[in-house]
C-alpha positions in Angstrom: 40.1 78.4 202.8 38.0 76.2 200.5 39.3 72.7 199.7 39.9 73.4 196.0 42.2 76.4 196.9 44.1 74.3 199.4 44.7 71.7 196.7 45.8 74.4 194.2 48.1 76.0 196.7 49.6 72.5 197.6 50.2 71.8 193.9 51.8 75.2 193.4 54.1 74.9 196.4 55.1 71.2 196.2 55.3 70.5 192.5 55.8 73.9 190.9 57.9 75.4 193.8 55.9 78.6 193.9 55.8 80.7 197.0 52.3 81.5 198.3 52.9 85.1 197.4 53.8 84.2 193.8 50.8 81.9 193.6 48.3 84.6 194.6 49.9 87.0 192.1 49.2 84.7 189.2 46.3 85.4 186.9 43.8 82.7 186.3 45.2 82.2 182.8 48.7 81.8 184.1 47.6 79.3 186.8 45.7 77.2 184.2 48.8 77.2 181.9 51.0 76.0 184.8 48.6 73.5 186.3 47.2 71.8 183.2 48.5 68.3 182.3 50.7 68.1 179.2 48.6 67.4 176.1 51.1 64.8 175.0 53.6 62.6 176.8 57.0 64.1 177.3 59.7 62.6 175.2 62.3 61.1 177.5 66.0 60.4 176.6 65.3 56.6 176.0 62.5 57.4 173.6 64.7 60.0 171.8 67.5 57.5 171.5 65.1 55.0 170.0 63.9 57.5 167.5 67.4 58.5 166.5 68.3 54.8 166.0 65.1 54.2 164.0 65.5 57.3 161.8 69.2 58.2 161.5 70.2 61.4 159.8 71.7 61.1 156.4 75.5 61.7 156.5 76.5 65.3 155.6 78.6 65.0 152.4 81.3 67.4 153.4 81.8 65.7 156.8 82.2 62.1 155.6 85.8 60.9 155.0 
């Protein structure tokens, strides 16, 4: 097995939890979609809370006392 396939299979099994059988059934397009890095950083809970604090929603008129 060539080194690049070993690395791909290692990524699939360790980080994506795919079995070898599932890995080999993937199309190239499916593999690329699973293996590519996210295009933007993922918003974690702390960042979401910071955004909520910075940009609070307006109160809903019928829910305010």
